[in-house]
N, C-alpha and C positions, 0 to 999 in steps of 0.2 A: 621550701614551698609546699612540699607534701604535708609536712606537719601543720603548716598554717591552714591548709584546706581541711585537714582532719579536725583541727581545733574549731574552725568555723562550723563544720558539720555538727560537732558535739554541742556547740553553743546553740545552734538552731534547734536541735532535738530537745535540749534542756528548756529553751524558751517555749517551744511548742507544748511540752509536758506541763510547764508552769501555767501556760495559758489555759490548757485543758482543765487543770486542777482548779484554776481560778474562776472557771465558768460555774461558780456557785455550786460546786459539788457534782457536776454532770457526770464525771467519770470516776467519782469516788466509790470504790468497791466496798467501802465500809458502811454504806447506806443500808438501812434495814430493807431487805427485799420486799417486805409487805407494803412499803410505801414507794417503791421504785417507780411504779407506773404513774403515780401522782407527780413525782419529781420530774420525770421525763416529759409529762404533759405540760406542766407549768413552765418548764424550760423553753418551750416552743410557743408560748403565748405571752405577748408583751403589750397588748392593748390596755390602755389605762381604764380605770373604772368609769370616768366621765365619757371617754370616747366610746366605750362599749355601750353604755346606755344610749348615747346619741346615735350610734350606728343602728340600733334596733328600730329607730323611727324610719329608716329607709324601707323596712319590710312591714312594720306594724304601725297602726294608727294610735293604739293605746299601749302605754308601757306602765306597768304597776311595779313600784318598789316596795318590797316588804321590809320595813324599817326595823332598826334595832329597838331596844327598850326606849320608851319615851324620854327618859332622863338623859340618854347618851347624847353628848353634845357634838362630837366631831363629825357625825353624819350630817349635821346642819351645814357644815362647811362644804361637804361633797354636794349636797343639793344646790347650794348657792353657786357652786362652780359650774354645775350642769346648766342651770337656768340662765346664767350670765353669758353663756356661750352664744355666739351669733347664730349658730346652727339651730339652737333651741328658740331663740328670739324670732328668727325668720320663719321657721317651719313648724313650730309647735305652739308655744305661747300660752298654753292653758295648763293649769295645775289644779288637781282636785286633792283635797286632804281629808283624812278621816276626822281629825280633831278640829273641832270648830262647828258648833251647831248651825244648821242652815238658817235659823232665824236671825243670825247675825250677818247674813250675806250682804244686805243692802249697806250696812255700815262699813264692811271691809271694802266693798266696791267703791264707795264714796271716798274712803281714805286713800286707796291706791290710785285713784284718778285725780286726787287733789294736787295742786301745783304750788310750789314755792313755800311750803310750810317751814316755819323756823324749827330748830332742833327741839325746842321745848314743846312746840305744837305736835311735832311728830311723835314724841315720847308720850304725851298725854293722850292723844287719839289712839295710838297703838295700845296703850295701857288700858283704856276703857274697853276696847275690843277684847283684849286678852282676859280681862276679868269676866267677860260674858260668854267666852267660847265653850265652857264646859257645862254639862248638866250636873256635875258634881259641885259642891259648894265652893271649891277652889281648883285651880289648875296651876301647879307650881313648877312645871317643866320649862326651864329657861329658854330652850332653843326656839320654841314656838313664838315667843315674843321677839327674840332677836331676828328670826327669819322674816317676820312681818316688817320689822324696821328696815332690814336690808333690801327686801323686795320693794318697799316704797322708794328707797334711794336709787335702786336700779331703774325703776320706772321713770324717775326724774330725768334720766339721760336718754330716754327713748321717746320717739314720736308717738302720737296718740294711737296710731294704727299698729304700733309695735309693742305697746305696753303689755306686760304679763298679766294675765287674768288668774285670780286665785278664787277657787270655789270651795267654801265650807260645805261639807257634805254629811255631817253628823245629824242625828235625829232632831227634828224641830223642838225647840225648848226656849222658854223665856222666863228668866228669874223674876221679872216684874209681875208675871201673871201667877206665880206660885206663892200663895199666902199661908198655907197650913201644911202640917206634917202629912195629913191625909192626902192632900193634893199631890204632894211630892211622892209619897209612897204609891199612889195610883199610877203616876207616870213611870216609876221604877219597875212596877209590875209588868210593863209592856216592853222592857228593855231587851228581852230575849228575841225580839224581832228586829233588833238594831241593824244587823248586817243586811237584811233584805231592804230595809228603809234606806240605808246609805247607798246601796247599789241602785235602787230605783231613782234616787235623786241624781246620782251620777249619770245614769242612763238618760233620764229626761233632759238634763242640762246638756249632755253631750249631743243628743239628737238635735237640739236647737243650735248648737255650735256648728254642726255639719251644714245646717240650712242657712245660717246667717253670717258665718265668719269665713275669711280667706284661709286662716290657719285652722285646719280640721283635725289636728292631732292633740293628744293629751297625755300628761304625766300624772300618775295617780300615786300618792304616798299614803300607805296604810300600814298599820303595825302588825307584825308577826303573822298569826294565822289568817287575818283578814285578807292577806294577799295570796293565800293558797288558791289555786285554780283547779285542783283535783275535783272530780265529780263525786266520787265515793271513796271512803277509806278502805273498802274492800268490794269485791264484785257484787256481793249481796247486801252490803252495808248501806246504812242511811246516807243520803246525800249530805255533804258537809255544808254547814251554814256559814259560808264565807263570802265576803264582798267579791273576791276574785272569781269564785265559782259562778256567781250570778252574771258577772260581766263576761266571762268566758262563754257561758251558755247563750248570752245575747249577741255578742259580737264575734264569737268564734275565732277564726284565724287572724283577726285584726288585733288580737290581744296578746301581749307578751308580759311575763312577770319575772322579776329578778329578786333573788335572795341576797341580802347583804350579810356578810359574816358577823357572827355574834355567838353568844352562848345561849343555851336554852335551859329551861327549868323543869325538873321532873315534878311528880305529884307530891313529893316531900319537901319541895322548896329548895332543892339543891341544884346548883349550876353544873352544866356539862358542855364540853365542846362537841361539835358535830363528829360523828363516827368515832367516838371515844378518843378523839385527839389526833387522828391520822391526818386530817386536813390541815389543821393548824401546824402540826409538826413539819409537814411538807413545805409549807410557806416559810416557816421559821428557819428551817435548815438552809433554804436558799436565800434567806434574808431578802425576800421578795414580797412586795405589797403593791397596792394601787393597781390592781389587775382585774379584768372582767372577761368572761367567756361563756359560751353556751354549755349547758349541761349535756346536751346531745353529743354523742361521739367523744365523751370524756369519761375517765374512770370515776369522777365525782358523780356524774349523772346516773351511773349504774348502781351506786350504793343505795341501801335501803333507807327509806325516809324515816329518820329517827328523831326528828326535832320536835315532834308533837306526841304527848303521852296518850295516844290512842292506837290500839293495835291495828295494823294495816298491812297490805301487801304491795305498797307503793315503792317506787324508787324516786330519787330526786328529779330526774328528768320528766317524770310523769306529773310532777307538782309545779315545777318551775321551768321557765325557759332558760334562764341563765343565773350566773353567780358572780358576785363582786366580793373580792377580798381587798378592802380598802386600806386596812391597817391591822396589826396584831392586837390582841385583846389588851395587852398592857398599855397600849396607847389610848384606850378609851377613857373618856372623861364624862363624869356624871355631874350635871348642874341642876340645882333647884333654886327657885326664887327669882324675883325681878325687883330691881331697884325702885323704890317708891310705890311698891304694890299696895302697902298698907298706909293709908292716910287717915286723918281724923274724919274726913268726909265719908270715906268708904268703910270705916271701922264698924259702924252700926249695921250696915248692910251685910258685911262679912259675917258678923255674929249671927244675924238673922238667918242667913243661909246655912250656916253650920248647925244651928239649933233645929231648923226645919229638917235637915238631912240626918239628924240624930247624932251629931257629934258635939263634944264639949270643946268650945273654942279655947285655944291657947295662942293668942296673937303673937306673943314673943317667940314661940318655937314654931308655930305653924308657918309663918311667913319669913323665917330666917333664910338668908342666902347661903348656900353651901356648895362646895365642890369636892368630889371624890374621884378616885381612880379605882379600877377594878380590883386592884390588890388590897384595897382597904376593906377590912372585915365587915364593916357596916353594909357594904354593897354585895360582897360575895363571901359569905361566911365560910364556904368550902373552897376558897381560892387555892389553897395548897394542893388539894386533891385534883383540882382542874389542871394545875400546872404539871402535876405528876402524871395525869392521863396523857398529856401532850408529850412530856419528856420521855416516856417509855418507848415511844415510836422512834425517838432519835437515837436510842441505843442500838448497837448492832446485835444481830442474833448469833 
C-alpha cells in the first residue's frame, strides 16, 4: 500500500511537471532571458483579436485600426469577423476607410442599401465602384473588392436600422472630370495635404452621425502611418501629418488606435520585424496568435517606436492604444487583381487613365490576378534575413 501511494505521488508530480512544460514554455528555463518578460506577459493574455477590438468600444467612441500592407488579404477576414459580430452591428455600425475617394460615396451607399440583387448584379455594381475608388489609374488590391461584396451580403441579413454604413474618406476625385495630364498633375500636386483632408471628411461625417444616428461609434481602417496618433516625433519636432493625429486632437480620449502585427520597411526598401524580431519570436515560441491587448502596462508598450524611419523619442504606448497579433508573418497572403476587372467596355477607359497618369499600359500584366505569401522573394526580397532576426531571439544565451 505504501508503494502504491508513493507511485501515485510520483505520477502526480510527473503529470504536474508535464503540464507546466506544456503551458507553451511558461516554465522553460531555456528561453532567452531578453524575451522572458514578453513571454510571461503573453501567457496571461488570451483575449482574441476580435474581442479585443470590440471591447475597446466600451470605453472609446472611435477605434482606429492601422492595417497591414494594402495587398495583405488575411486582415480582410479579421475585419469581416469584427463587423459581423452582433456587438458591432448593434452598438457601432459605422466604418470609415482610407481607400475609396469620397466622390464615390453616393454610389457605395446606394449599393449597400440595395435589396435582393442577383449575384451577377452584386459583382457588376461592386466592380464599377472598385474601378473608381482610387485617384491612381487603377487599384489592384483584391481585398477591397471582396470586402465590399461581403459587406453587401451581410447587410442583406440585417434590418434597415441595423445595416452597416461604409464611408469612403479619401480625397475627392472623379476620373470622369480628369481629361488631361496637366489636370491630373495639378491634382497630384495637392496630395501632400491628403491626411488632413481625410481627417476633416471623417470628422465632418462623424459629427453628423452623432446628431442623427442611434449608433454613435465608428471603426476607422487606415493604412500604416495614417493610424498613428502621436502629436510629435520628438518634443521639439514637427507635428506628424497623420489622420490619427488629427482625430486624436479633435476627439481626445474618445479615440483609441490599434496596431496590427506586420513587417515594416526601412528607407532602403528592406523589411524588418518590430523590435528586431523580439515580438514575433515571443509569439512564435508560444505558438500563440489571435490575441489583442493594451500597450499600456505591457513590455511591448515600453519599447521604442521603431516601425517608422524617422528619428523619434517615442514608445509604442505613446503612439498606439493597443496591439493585435492575429497571425504569424508566414501566414500572410498577398492578393492582387479582381475577376473580370478588365472588359472590352472598360479597356479604353483604363488605357486613358494610365496614359494621363504617365504610365505605359500593359493590360495583360497590369490586371493579372496573383497570389503570394511573405516568403516568396517577389514580396519580401530579404525574407531570409527577416526570419533570421526572429530566430536569433529563440536561441538561448
